[in-house]
All heavy atoms as an XYZ file, in Angstrom:
932
protein
N       0.840     -1.182      0.000
C       0.000      0.000      0.000
C       0.886      1.247      0.000
O       1.745      1.413      0.851
C      -0.889     -0.028      1.240
C      -1.752      1.155      1.397
S      -2.749      0.880      2.880
C      -3.457      2.443      3.067
N       0.668      2.107     -0.972
C       1.441      3.335     -1.089
C       0.695      4.445     -0.361
O      -0.487      4.701     -0.618
C       1.664      3.705     -2.564
C       2.478      2.603     -3.249
C       2.348      5.050     -2.674
C       2.648      2.801     -4.733
N       1.427      5.101      0.556
C       0.817      6.188      1.319
C       1.065      7.521      0.632
O       2.123      7.746      0.045
C       1.415      6.237      2.725
C       1.181      5.027      3.620
C       1.926      5.192      4.931
C      -0.297      4.826      3.886
N       0.088      8.401      0.740
C       0.238      9.767      0.243
C       1.165     10.516      1.205
O       1.302     10.118      2.366
C      -1.127     10.450      0.179
C      -2.073      9.796     -0.803
C      -3.422     10.451     -0.753
C      -4.372      9.722     -1.677
N      -5.736     10.187     -1.561
N       1.789     11.616      0.749
C       2.704     12.355      1.638
C       2.084     12.742      2.980
O       2.721     12.571      4.017
C       3.077     13.592      0.814
C       2.985     13.117     -0.598
C       1.808     12.163     -0.608
N       0.819     13.222      2.998
C       0.220     13.610      4.280
C      -0.014     12.388      5.169
O       0.050     12.489      6.391
C      -1.065     14.424      4.094
C      -2.258     13.638      3.685
N      -2.563     13.369      2.373
C      -3.232     13.054      4.422
C      -3.669     12.659      2.313
N      -4.096     12.446      3.537
N      -0.267     11.221      4.575
C      -0.449     10.002      5.373
C       0.873      9.561      5.987
O       0.907      9.097      7.128
C      -1.043      8.890      4.514
C      -2.475      9.163      4.086
C      -3.004      8.160      3.073
O      -2.240      7.702      2.207
O      -4.199      7.836      3.169
N       1.958      9.712      5.251
C       3.281      9.393      5.799
C       3.598     10.307      6.974
O       4.085      9.862      8.010
C       4.366      9.557      4.731
C       4.361      8.511      3.652
C       5.485      8.791      2.669
C       5.468      7.845      1.490
N       6.565      8.149      0.543
N       3.306     11.583      6.796
C       3.556     12.557      7.858
C       2.693     12.240      9.077
O       3.172     12.266     10.209
C       3.321     13.990      7.350
C       4.390     14.339      6.309
C       3.339     14.998      8.499
C       4.092     15.576      5.500
N       1.418     11.912      8.856
C       0.535     11.532      9.965
C       1.105     10.342     10.722
O       1.091     10.311     11.956
C      -0.871     11.175      9.459
C      -1.663     12.369      8.940
O      -1.209     13.526      9.112
O      -2.734     12.131      8.349
N       1.610      9.345      9.999
C       2.167      8.147     10.635
C       3.392      8.495     11.475
O       3.553      7.999     12.589
C       2.529      7.097      9.588
C       1.341      6.428      8.938
C       0.497      5.642      9.921
O       1.012      4.962     10.799
N      -0.804      5.733      9.784
N       4.252      9.343     10.940
C       5.460      9.749     11.686
C       5.067     10.534     12.932
O       5.590     10.275     14.020
C       6.410     10.550     10.786
C       6.994      9.625      9.716
C       7.517     11.200     11.606
C       7.718     10.339      8.605
N       4.153     11.468     12.784
C       3.688     12.228     13.950
C       3.037     11.296     14.969
O       3.276     11.426     16.177
C       2.703     13.315     13.528
C       3.351     14.516     12.926
N       2.752     15.260     11.951
C       4.540     15.105     13.154
C       3.542     16.260     11.609
N       4.641     16.178     12.322
N       2.224     10.358     14.501
C       1.556      9.416     15.410
C       2.589      8.596     16.179
O       2.446      8.390     17.386
C       0.607      8.506     14.641
N       3.624      8.139     15.500
C       4.662      7.349     16.169
C       5.372      8.174     17.244
O       5.620      7.683     18.351
C       5.663      6.814     15.157
C       5.090      5.732     14.274
C       6.026      5.348     13.134
O       7.184      5.749     13.082
N       5.508      4.572     12.191
N       5.684      9.426     16.925
C       6.334     10.298     17.904
C       5.424     10.528     19.104
O       5.857     10.426     20.257
C       6.709     11.635     17.255
C       7.350     12.669     18.172
C       8.652     12.141     18.761
C       7.589     13.966     17.405
N       4.155     10.800     18.847
C       3.187     11.021     19.923
C       3.057      9.769     20.785
O       3.063      9.853     22.016
C       1.813     11.440     19.347
C       0.739     11.421     20.413
C       1.889     12.814     18.700
N       2.964      8.619     20.157
C       2.802      7.359     20.895
C       3.981      7.112     21.822
O       3.805      6.761     22.993
C       2.608      6.175     19.921
C       1.225      6.261     19.281
C       2.797      4.835     20.627
C       1.041      5.364     18.077
N       5.188      7.303     21.327
C       6.382      7.074     22.163
C       6.409      8.063     23.327
O       6.680      7.681     24.475
C       7.667      7.142     21.317
C       8.897      7.154     22.200
C       7.724      5.972     20.341
N       6.096      9.326     23.052
C       6.096     10.333     24.124
C       5.048     10.006     25.189
O       5.332     10.062     26.394
C       5.845     11.720     23.530
N       3.858      9.635     24.760
C       2.779      9.286     25.697
C       3.149      8.028     26.479
O       2.940      7.955     27.698
C       1.438      9.113     24.953
C       0.381      8.463     25.842
C       0.944     10.459     24.432
N       3.713      7.049     25.799
C       4.109      5.806     26.473
C       5.128      6.086     27.572
O       5.021      5.543     28.679
C       4.671      4.817     25.452
N       6.091      6.937     27.284
C       7.090      7.288     28.302
C       6.456      8.053     29.462
O       6.741      7.773     30.626
C       8.210      8.123     27.675
C       9.160      7.371     26.763
C      10.066      8.343     25.999
C       9.994      6.380     27.560
N       5.604      8.998     29.149
C       4.976      9.830     30.192
C       4.048      9.027     31.100
O       4.006      9.242     32.303
C       4.201     10.985     29.548
C       3.526     11.910     30.534
C       4.493     12.694     31.405
O       5.569     13.078     30.916
O       4.165     12.914     32.598
N       3.316      8.072     30.511
C       2.316      7.340     31.290
C       2.743      5.920     31.654
O       1.972      5.176     32.243
C       0.979      7.323     30.541
C       0.322      8.673     30.493
C       0.481      9.494     29.389
C      -0.422      9.136     31.562
C      -0.109     10.748     29.341
C      -1.014     10.385     31.525
C      -0.854     11.200     30.413
N       3.954      5.544     31.280
C       4.469      4.233     31.662
C       3.729      3.065     31.053
O       3.415      2.089     31.736
N       3.429      3.167     29.764
C       2.767      2.059     29.064
C       3.661      1.597     27.918
O       4.458      2.378     27.400
C       1.367      2.461     28.540
C       1.459      3.648     27.573
C       0.417      2.766     29.683
C       0.156      3.999     26.903
N       3.550      0.335     27.513
C       4.356     -0.145     26.385
C       3.884      0.485     25.073
O       2.717      0.365     24.715
C       4.129     -1.659     26.371
C       3.225     -1.980     27.502
C       2.730     -0.712     28.104
N       4.786      1.169     24.387
C       4.402      1.871     23.163
C       3.879      0.927     22.079
O       3.017      1.291     21.291
C       5.555      2.723     22.623
C       6.636      1.931     21.974
N       7.634      1.312     22.689
C       6.861      1.643     20.681
C       8.425      0.672     21.856
N       7.986      0.865     20.629
N       4.373     -0.311     22.079
C       3.943     -1.250     21.035
C       2.519     -1.769     21.251
O       1.954     -2.400     20.374
C       4.926     -2.410     20.922
C       5.043     -3.206     22.197
O       4.775     -2.706     23.285
N       5.462     -4.439     22.074
N       1.923     -1.494     22.383
C       0.543     -1.929     22.664
C      -0.496     -0.892     22.228
O      -1.671     -1.204     22.115
C       0.351     -2.204     24.155
C       1.262     -3.273     24.712
C       0.803     -4.622     24.284
C       1.640     -5.691     24.982
N       1.353     -7.006     24.481
N      -0.069      0.339     21.970
C      -1.006      1.416     21.670
C      -1.730      1.192     20.343
O      -2.912      1.501     20.214
C      -0.288      2.782     21.684
C      -1.206      3.901     21.247
C       0.262      3.062     23.084
N      -1.064      0.627     19.353
C      -1.667      0.436     18.040
C      -2.257     -0.956     17.821
O      -2.653     -1.270     16.710
C      -0.637      0.721     16.935
C      -0.240      2.177     16.761
C       0.821      2.316     15.689
C      -1.437      3.045     16.444
N      -2.332     -1.774     18.869
C      -2.899     -3.101     18.686
C      -4.374     -2.999     18.320
O      -5.039     -2.011     18.613
C      -2.747     -3.962     19.956
O      -3.387     -3.293     21.035
C      -1.296     -4.226     20.278
N      -4.875     -4.038     17.669
C      -6.267     -4.035     17.211
C      -7.256     -4.120     18.375
O      -8.363     -3.626     18.284
C      -6.497     -5.186     16.239
C      -5.709     -5.011     14.957
C      -6.369     -5.750     13.823
C      -5.523     -5.634     12.581
N      -5.895     -4.528     11.749
N      -6.844     -4.747     19.475
C      -7.735     -4.859     20.628
C      -7.614     -3.618     21.504
O      -6.635     -2.884     21.428
C      -7.404     -6.108     21.460
O      -6.054     -6.003     21.922
C      -7.587     -7.375     20.647
N      -8.606     -3.416     22.343
C      -8.624     -2.246     23.220
C      -7.476     -2.266     24.218
O      -6.850     -1.253     24.475
C      -9.967     -2.181     23.955
C     -10.134     -0.974     24.814
C     -11.505     -0.965     25.459
C     -11.644      0.213     26.392
N     -12.937      0.220     27.065
N      -7.199     -3.418     24.789
C      -6.136     -3.525     25.789
C      -6.626     -3.108     27.165
O      -7.821     -2.895     27.385
N      -5.692     -2.939     28.069
C      -6.039     -2.537     29.438
C      -6.549     -1.099     29.439
O      -6.361     -0.354     28.473
C      -4.813     -2.630     30.367
O      -3.847     -1.652     29.948
C      -4.202     -4.019     30.359
N      -7.141     -0.705     30.545
C      -7.654      0.665     30.640
C      -6.511      1.676     30.540
O      -6.684      2.756     29.966
C      -8.446      0.864     31.926
O      -7.650      0.611     33.054
N      -5.326      1.345     31.070
C      -4.161      2.247     30.972
C      -3.734      2.428     29.524
O      -3.405      3.529     29.087
C      -2.982      1.713     31.792
C      -3.190      1.878     33.287
C      -1.993      1.428     34.093
N      -0.863      2.283     33.796
C       0.394      1.850     33.727
N       0.673      0.588     33.939
N       1.366      2.686     33.463
N      -3.723      1.340     28.776
C      -3.327      1.418     27.367
C      -4.389      2.190     26.569
O      -4.050      3.050     25.751
C      -3.074      0.021     26.788
C      -1.810     -0.579     27.422
C      -2.952      0.064     25.267
C      -1.593     -2.042     27.154
N      -5.655      1.911     26.815
C      -6.733      2.620     26.114
C      -6.681      4.116     26.430
O      -6.845      4.955     25.533
C      -8.088      2.041     26.510
N      -6.407      4.455     27.684
C      -6.291      5.865     28.066
C      -5.096      6.512     27.361
O      -5.211      7.617     26.824
C      -6.152      6.007     29.589
C      -5.939      7.419     30.034
C      -6.982      8.330     29.989
C      -4.695      7.841     30.479
C      -6.791      9.647     30.389
C      -4.500      9.156     30.877
C      -5.542     10.057     30.838
N      -3.976      5.824     27.340
C      -2.797      6.336     26.637
C      -3.084      6.560     25.160
O      -2.664      7.563     24.572
N      -3.814      5.639     24.555
C      -4.195      5.778     23.145
C      -5.072      7.016     22.957
O      -4.910      7.769     22.002
C      -4.937      4.525     22.669
C      -5.304      4.551     21.195
C      -6.074      3.314     20.748
N      -5.373      2.080     21.086
C      -5.778      1.202     21.991
N      -6.907      1.396     22.663
N      -5.077      0.113     22.232
N      -6.007      7.236     23.882
C      -6.873      8.409     23.790
C      -6.064      9.697     23.891
O      -6.286     10.642     23.129
C      -7.944      8.379     24.886
C      -9.016      7.344     24.652
C     -10.033      7.317     25.769
O      -9.696      7.477     26.942
N     -11.294      7.106     25.416
N      -5.113      9.727     24.814
C      -4.249     10.909     24.954
C      -3.451     11.118     23.662
O      -3.347     12.239     23.158
C      -3.302     10.785     26.167
C      -2.273     11.912     26.180
C      -4.092     10.774     27.474
N      -2.918     10.043     23.119
C      -2.128     10.145     21.886
C      -2.985     10.649     20.728
O      -2.548     11.504     19.945
C      -1.493      8.798     21.559
N      -4.206     10.142     20.600
C      -5.106     10.617     19.545
C      -5.393     12.107     19.719
O      -5.370     12.878     18.750
C      -6.413      9.828     19.561
C      -6.309      8.418     19.082
S      -7.953      7.657     19.183
C      -7.633      6.122     18.361
N      -5.654     12.486     20.947
C      -5.932     13.893     21.255
C      -4.740     14.766     20.849
O      -4.917     15.807     20.200
C      -6.235     14.037     22.750
C      -6.333     15.465     23.219
C      -7.514     16.186     23.056
C      -5.254     16.094     23.830
C      -7.612     17.498     23.484
C      -5.343     17.404     24.253
C      -6.518     18.098     24.080
O      -6.610     19.419     24.503
N      -3.547     14.351     21.225
C      -2.364     15.144     20.919
C      -2.103     15.231     19.420
O      -1.705     16.291     18.918
C      -1.140     14.573     21.647
C      -1.137     14.785     23.158
C      -0.046     13.950     23.814
C      -0.971     16.259     23.502
N      -2.310     14.148     18.699
C      -2.131     14.188     17.249
C      -3.104     15.200     16.637
O      -2.732     15.977     15.757
C      -2.346     12.797     16.644
C      -2.099     12.668     15.143
C      -0.657     13.018     14.783
C      -2.422     11.253     14.669
N      -4.316     15.227     17.137
C      -5.332     16.158     16.658
C      -4.985     17.601     17.010
O      -5.035     18.488     16.153
C      -6.686     15.757     17.243
C      -7.805     16.717     16.905
O      -8.255     17.456     17.773
N      -8.255     16.706     15.668
N      -4.607     17.837     18.251
C      -4.402     19.201     18.745
C      -3.048     19.779     18.318
O      -2.980     20.895     17.809
C      -4.550     19.237     20.283
C      -4.120     20.561     20.860
C      -5.986     18.936     20.673
N      -1.986     19.033     18.520
C      -0.646     19.562     18.253
C      -0.377     19.671     16.759
O       0.153     20.682     16.282
C       0.443     18.696     18.929
C       1.834     19.146     18.521
C       0.287     18.732     20.446
N      -0.744     18.651     16.013
C      -0.417     18.619     14.579
C      -1.605     18.965     13.685
O      -1.498     18.874     12.463
C       0.177     17.261     14.213
C       1.484     17.020     14.923
C       1.591     16.040     15.899
C       2.604     17.789     14.637
C       2.798     15.823     16.559
C       3.801     17.579     15.295
C       3.889     16.597     16.261
O       5.078     16.394     16.913
N      -2.729     19.351     14.293
C      -3.914     19.776     13.554
C      -4.352     18.735     12.522
O      -4.682     19.055     11.380
C      -3.652     21.130     12.879
C      -4.936     21.831     12.486
O      -5.963     21.612     13.165
O      -4.924     22.566     11.482
N      -4.341     17.473     12.947
C      -4.776     16.372     12.086
C      -6.248     16.120     12.387
O      -6.629     15.950     13.550
C      -3.930     15.103     12.362
C      -4.427     13.924     11.561
C      -2.455     15.375     12.072
N      -7.086     16.120     11.350
C      -8.518     15.937     11.596
C      -8.801     14.524     12.105
O      -7.988     13.612     11.943
C      -9.360     16.289     10.354
C      -9.178     15.325      9.209
O      -9.190     14.102      9.385
N      -9.023     15.853      8.008
N      -9.967     14.342     12.731
C     -10.261     13.075     13.409
C     -10.337     11.888     12.454
O     -10.054     10.762     12.852
C     -11.526     13.154     14.296
C     -11.285     14.039     15.497
C     -12.742     13.583     13.532
N     -10.696     12.119     11.218
C     -10.703     11.018     10.246
C      -9.290     10.486     10.056
O      -9.047      9.274     10.100
C     -11.286     11.490      8.894
O     -12.628     11.917      9.105
C     -11.259     10.381      7.861
N      -8.339     11.398      9.864
C      -6.943     10.990      9.682
C      -6.334     10.467     10.990
O      -5.497      9.562     10.967
C      -6.131     12.149      9.111
C      -6.488     12.401      7.656
C      -5.907     13.641      7.052
N      -4.534     13.944      7.420
C      -4.001     15.152      7.292
N      -4.714     16.157      6.798
N      -2.751     15.365      7.647
N      -6.752     11.010     12.132
C      -6.288     10.482     13.428
C      -6.729      9.030     13.554
O      -5.931      8.153     13.893
C      -6.816     11.315     14.612
C      -6.551     10.606     15.938
C      -6.196     12.703     14.626
N      -7.994      8.778     13.268
C      -8.498      7.410     13.324
C      -7.699      6.484     12.430
O      -7.310      5.387     12.835
N      -7.434      6.923     11.217
C      -6.660      6.122     10.267
C      -5.251      5.837     10.809
O      -4.765      4.716     10.715
C      -6.576      6.871      8.938
C      -6.633      5.952      7.746
C      -6.680      6.717      6.434
N      -8.005      7.286      6.192
C      -8.226      8.488      5.690
N      -7.240      9.271      5.349
N      -9.450      8.912      5.503
N      -4.613      6.848     11.385
C      -3.250      6.684     11.909
C      -3.194      5.685     13.063
O      -2.174      5.043     13.285
C      -2.691      8.037     12.359
N      -4.313      5.540     13.780
C      -4.367      4.629     14.926
C      -5.151      3.352     14.617
O      -5.491      2.599     15.525
C      -4.979      5.338     16.143
C      -4.015      6.259     16.819
C      -3.802      7.550     16.349
C      -3.281      5.845     17.917
C      -2.908      8.398     16.959
C      -2.380      6.672     18.543
C      -2.195      7.965     18.057
N      -5.464      3.139     13.349
C      -6.236      1.960     12.941
C      -7.578      1.871     13.668
O      -7.996      0.805     14.105
C      -5.432      0.673     13.157
C      -4.165      0.663     12.349
O      -4.172      0.991     11.163
N      -3.063      0.309     12.983
N      -8.211      3.023     13.786
C      -9.496      3.119     14.458
C     -10.471      3.902     13.580
O     -10.071      4.628     12.672
C      -9.368      3.847     15.811
C      -8.464      3.156     16.852
C      -9.078      1.858     17.300
N      -8.492      1.267     18.482
C      -7.422      0.492     18.499
N      -6.733      0.270     17.413
N      -7.009     -0.058     19.625
N     -11.728      3.820     13.915
C     -12.767      4.564     13.226
C     -12.681      6.041     13.619
O     -12.212      6.373     14.699
C     -14.139      3.997     13.633
C     -15.258      4.579     12.828
O     -15.422      4.188     11.657
O     -15.971      5.453     13.369
N     -13.171      6.904     12.740
C     -13.152      8.338     13.013
C     -13.958      8.667     14.266
O     -13.613      9.549     15.025
C     -13.660      9.093     11.779
C     -14.877      9.896     11.996
C     -15.434     10.616     10.830
N     -15.423     12.048     11.007
C     -15.956     12.712     12.009
N     -16.553     12.089     12.976
N     -15.900     14.016     12.059
N     -15.057      7.931     14.511
C     -15.880      8.192     15.697
C     -15.117      7.858     16.978
O     -15.300      8.523     18.000
C     -17.193      7.412     15.635
O     -16.956      6.022     15.646
N     -14.246      6.868     16.923
C     -13.408      6.518     18.081
C     -12.423      7.644     18.360
O     -12.221      8.036     19.518
C     -12.654      5.199     17.819
O     -13.613      4.172     17.550
C     -11.787      4.802     18.994
N     -11.813      8.180     17.310
C     -10.876      9.291     17.473
C     -11.594     10.530     18.006
O     -11.089     11.221     18.899
C     -10.188      9.590     16.148
N     -12.772     10.802     17.495
C     -13.551     11.946     17.953
C     -13.914     11.801     19.431
O     -13.787     12.747     20.212
C     -14.819     12.072     17.104
O     -15.591     13.158     17.520
N     -14.337     10.603     19.816
C     -14.670     10.323     21.219
C     -13.447     10.522     22.106
O     -13.537     11.149     23.166
C     -15.208      8.898     21.351
C     -15.434      8.474     22.763
N     -16.483      8.945     23.519
C     -14.732      7.647     23.567
C     -16.421      8.415     24.735
N     -15.369      7.616     24.778
N     -12.296     10.021     21.665
C     -11.058     10.157     22.441
C     -10.727     11.631     22.675
O     -10.374     12.024     23.798
C      -9.901      9.467     21.723
N     -10.855     12.437     21.647
C     -10.556     13.870     21.778
C     -11.491     14.552     22.765
O     -11.055     15.366     23.582
C     -10.599     14.546     20.408
S      -9.272     14.021     19.304
N     -12.769     14.214     22.706
C     -13.744     14.796     23.646
C     -13.445     14.377     25.078
O     -13.468     15.205     25.997
C     -15.170     14.387     23.271
C     -15.766     15.161     22.132
C     -17.269     14.923     21.995
N     -17.659     13.525     22.038
C     -17.706     12.719     20.979
N     -17.388     13.180     19.788
N     -18.076     11.464     21.095
N     -13.161     13.091     25.271
C     -12.891     12.572     26.620
C     -11.681     13.274     27.237
O     -11.738     13.741     28.383
C     -12.659     11.038     26.577
C     -12.046     10.533     27.867
C     -13.970     10.323     26.298
N     -10.607     13.364     26.484
C      -9.387     13.976     27.030
C      -9.587     15.467     27.256
O      -9.144     16.009     28.278
C      -8.165     13.691     26.126
C      -7.922     12.183     26.029
C      -6.932     14.425     26.632
C      -7.753     11.457     27.368
N     -10.270     16.140     26.352
C     -10.532     17.574     26.543
C     -11.298     17.802     27.845
O     -10.967     18.709     28.604
C     -11.321     18.128     25.347
C     -11.515     19.623     25.396
C     -10.225     20.420     25.321
O      -9.340     20.063     24.534
O     -10.106     21.418     26.074
N     -12.283     16.979     28.120
C     -13.057     17.106     29.359
C     -12.212     16.786     30.586
O     -12.387     17.398     31.643
C     -14.281     16.194     29.309
C     -15.334     16.649     28.323
C     -16.463     15.648     28.125
O     -16.524     14.647     28.868
O     -17.279     15.861     27.211
N     -11.299     15.842     30.447
C     -10.466     15.431     31.591
C      -9.375     16.444     31.921
O      -8.757     16.363     32.980
C      -9.830     14.066     31.320
C     -10.831     12.934     31.294
S     -10.040     11.352     30.987
C      -9.349     11.036     32.610
N      -9.135     17.408     31.040
C      -8.084     18.391     31.276
C      -8.391     19.306     32.455
O      -7.531     20.081     32.868
C      -7.817     19.202     30.015
C      -7.088     18.338     28.978
C      -6.448     19.121     27.921
N      -5.275     19.826     28.422
C      -4.392     20.419     27.647
N      -4.541     20.404     26.344
N      -3.372     21.047     28.159
N      -9.583     19.209     32.997
C      -9.899     19.971     34.207
C      -9.072     19.479     35.390
O      -8.863     20.216     36.357
C     -11.387     19.889     34.506
C     -12.225     20.616     33.476
C     -13.709     20.527     33.748
O     -14.104     20.223     34.898
O     -14.479     20.751     32.797
N      -8.616     18.241     35.329
C      -7.718     17.683     36.346
C      -6.342     18.333     36.160
O      -5.724     18.201     35.115
C      -7.624     16.168     36.166
C      -6.682     15.521     37.155
O      -5.469     15.809     37.102
O      -7.143     14.704     37.970
N      -5.880     19.046     37.179
C      -4.632     19.822     37.068
C      -3.416     18.958     36.768
O      -2.540     19.354     36.004
C      -4.394     20.623     38.347
C      -5.309     21.786     38.477
C      -4.955     22.591     39.706
N      -5.856     23.718     39.835
C      -6.029     24.380     40.947
N      -5.372     24.038     42.038
N      -6.865     25.402     40.989
N      -3.344     17.793     37.381
C      -2.189     16.919     37.169
C      -2.151     16.427     35.725
O      -1.119     16.490     35.056
C      -2.201     15.725     38.159
C      -1.091     14.740     37.860
C      -2.090     16.239     39.596
N      -3.290     15.957     35.240
C      -3.356     15.501     33.856
C      -3.103     16.652     32.898
O      -2.358     16.503     31.922
C      -4.715     14.855     33.555
C      -4.901     14.401     32.106
C      -3.883     13.314     31.735
C      -6.316     13.915     31.879
N      -3.684     17.806     33.166
C      -3.485     18.958     32.303
C      -2.002     19.329     32.210
O      -1.503     19.625     31.131
C      -4.304     20.155     32.795
C      -4.235     21.314     31.836
O      -4.624     21.140     30.667
O      -3.765     22.394     32.243
N      -1.310     19.283     33.321
C       0.120     19.593     33.332
C       0.902     18.590     32.484
O       1.799     18.965     31.721
C       0.637     19.606     34.768
C       1.821     20.526     34.950
C       2.187     20.781     36.408
N       1.061     21.287     37.184
C       0.582     20.708     38.293
N       1.128     19.617     38.773
N      -0.435     21.227     38.930
N       0.557     17.319     32.595
C       1.225     16.294     31.789
C       0.983     16.526     30.298
O       1.901     16.419     29.486
C       0.750     14.893     32.180
C       1.302     14.404     33.490
C       0.855     12.988     33.771
C       1.469     12.519     35.077
N       1.509     11.066     35.169
N      -0.254     16.845     29.963
C      -0.580     17.079     28.557
C       0.113     18.342     28.043
O       0.622     18.358     26.920
C      -2.107     17.117     28.346
C      -2.674     15.711     28.574
C      -2.461     17.617     26.945
C      -4.179     15.611     28.515
N       0.169     19.381     28.868
C       0.890     20.597     28.472
C       2.359     20.298     28.198
O       2.934     20.795     27.230
C       0.785     21.671     29.553
C      -0.535     22.386     29.582
C      -0.599     23.407     30.702
O       0.269     23.482     31.569
N      -1.650     24.209     30.691
N       2.967     19.485     29.050
C       4.368     19.107     28.864
C       4.546     18.348     27.555
O       5.481     18.616     26.792
C       4.848     18.247     30.055
O       4.710     19.013     31.255
C       6.294     17.813     29.885
N       3.655     17.414     27.284
C       3.720     16.652     26.035
C       3.507     17.568     24.823
O       4.214     17.440     23.824
C       2.682     15.529     26.042
C       3.012     14.348     26.953
C       1.771     13.486     27.184
C       4.140     13.519     26.374
N       2.563     18.479     24.919
C       2.326     19.414     23.811
C       3.571     20.242     23.518
O       3.966     20.400     22.356
C       1.158     20.354     24.139
C      -0.197     19.708     24.075
C      -1.323     20.630     24.531
O      -1.060     21.656     25.190
O      -2.479     20.303     24.224
N       4.209     20.745     24.557
C       5.424     21.544     24.392
C       6.525     20.723     23.740
O       7.178     21.174     22.792
C       5.902     22.090     25.755
O       4.851     22.893     26.312
C       7.163     22.910     25.612
N       6.725     19.517     24.233
C       7.745     18.636     23.658
C       7.479     18.373     22.178
O       8.368     18.495     21.341
C       7.795     17.312     24.429
C       8.585     16.250     23.731
C       9.977     16.287     23.738
C       7.948     15.231     23.036
C      10.720     15.316     23.071
C       8.679     14.258     22.373
C      10.066     14.301     22.389
N       6.245     18.015     21.853
C       5.901     17.669     20.473
C       6.012     18.868     19.536
O       6.429     18.732     18.388
C       4.501     17.064     20.414
C       4.363     15.700     21.105
C       2.899     15.331     21.278
C       5.123     14.626     20.354
N       5.662     20.048     20.017
C       5.775     21.251     19.189
C       7.242     21.597     18.897
O       7.539     22.215     17.880
C       5.071     22.430     19.863
C       3.559     22.318     19.804
C       2.881     23.429     20.561
C       1.368     23.237     20.549
N       0.671     24.229     21.359
N       8.130     21.195     19.800
C       9.560     21.480     19.612
C      10.260     20.415     18.768
O      11.370     20.638     18.299
C      10.248     21.598     20.974
C       9.804     22.815     21.749
S      10.447     22.950     23.440
C      12.008     22.172     23.389
N       9.627     19.281     18.559
C      10.239     18.184     17.803
C      10.383     18.573     16.334
O       9.576     19.333     15.810
C       9.386     16.924     17.943
N      11.405     18.039     15.658
C      11.556     18.322     14.221
C      10.342     17.824     13.443
O       9.729     16.827     13.798
C      12.798     17.509     13.822
C      13.466     17.152     15.090
C      12.422     17.172     16.172
N      10.007     18.527     12.405
C       8.862     18.154     11.566
C       9.343     17.392     10.342
O      10.291     17.807      9.682
C       8.073     19.397     11.151
C       7.414     20.068     12.305
N       6.215     19.645     12.815
C       7.805     21.101     13.085
C       5.887     20.396     13.850
N       6.829     21.287     14.043
N       8.685     16.290     10.027
C       9.138     15.437      8.921
C       8.741     15.922      7.530
O       9.205     15.388      6.544
C       8.440     14.112      9.224
C       7.185     14.514      9.899
C       7.570     15.712     10.746
N       7.910     16.952      7.435
C       7.374     17.365      6.146
C       8.446     17.559      5.084
O       8.346     17.021      3.987
C       6.565     18.676      6.269
C       5.236     18.499      6.953
C       5.313     18.669      8.458
O       6.430     18.684      9.035
O       4.247     18.761      9.078
N       9.470     18.311      5.381
C      10.505     18.614      4.390
C      11.237     17.373      3.955
O      11.550     17.198      2.781
C      11.487     19.645      4.930
C      10.818     20.984      5.179
O       9.838     21.310      4.520
N      11.325     21.741      6.119
N      11.525     16.469      4.876
C      12.255     15.248      4.538
C      11.431     14.338      3.652
O      11.929     13.770      2.690
C      12.665     14.495      5.813
C      13.520     15.333      6.711
N      14.803     15.681      6.394
C      13.261     15.910      7.908
C      15.312     16.427      7.357
N      14.385     16.579      8.286
N      10.161     14.201      3.956
C       9.298     13.302      3.176
C       9.047     13.880      1.794
O       9.093     13.175      0.808
C       7.979     13.041      3.928
C       8.292     12.171      5.121
C       6.958     12.391      3.027
C       7.143     11.732      5.914
N       8.798     15.156      1.719
C       8.529     15.764      0.422
C       9.749     15.688     -0.483
O       9.627     15.584     -1.694
C       8.062     17.210      0.596
C       6.716     17.354      1.306
C       6.378     18.832      1.491
C       5.597     16.673      0.544
N      10.949     15.694      0.090
C      12.174     15.578     -0.707
C      12.382     14.163     -1.230
O      13.001     13.965     -2.251
C      13.396     15.994      0.120
S      13.428     17.745      0.484
N      11.878     13.156     -0.506
C      12.076     11.761     -0.885
C      11.205     11.342     -2.063
O      11.518     10.415     -2.768
C      11.753     10.836      0.298
C      12.749     10.944      1.418
C      12.332     10.089      2.606
O      11.352      9.327      2.487
O      12.985     10.198      3.652
N      10.085     12.003     -2.266
C       9.142     11.570     -3.305
C       9.519     12.070     -4.664
O      10.313     12.882     -4.886
C       7.707     12.037     -2.963
O       7.681     13.435     -2.842
C       7.225     11.348     -1.721
C-alpha cells in the first residue's frame, strides 16, 4: 500500500506522539496500536495520543483514526474525553508538557517531500 505524503507525515507524527505518551504514562508503546482495546491504561494512553495528534499537529479526526487503525468516531470520542479530563490539574500539566515537547520536535514534512 502506497501512502500519500500527508499520510506518511501523519504516521510519523503518530509514532512520535505514541512514544512520548508511552514514556509519560508508563505504558508499552507497542501496545497502543494493537487491534484490541487492551487494558484501561493502554486505552487511556491511546486516547491521549489521539488527542495530541489532533491538537498539536492539527490532524482531523478522520486521519487520526486512520493513523491509529481506528474509526473516526473513536478518534472523535477520544478527543472529547481527554478535553473534558483536562480539568484535572495533574493531567493537564502532563498534557501541556507533552504538547510543548511535540511542538519542539523536528517536523518530517521537508524530509518526506524531498524523498518523493
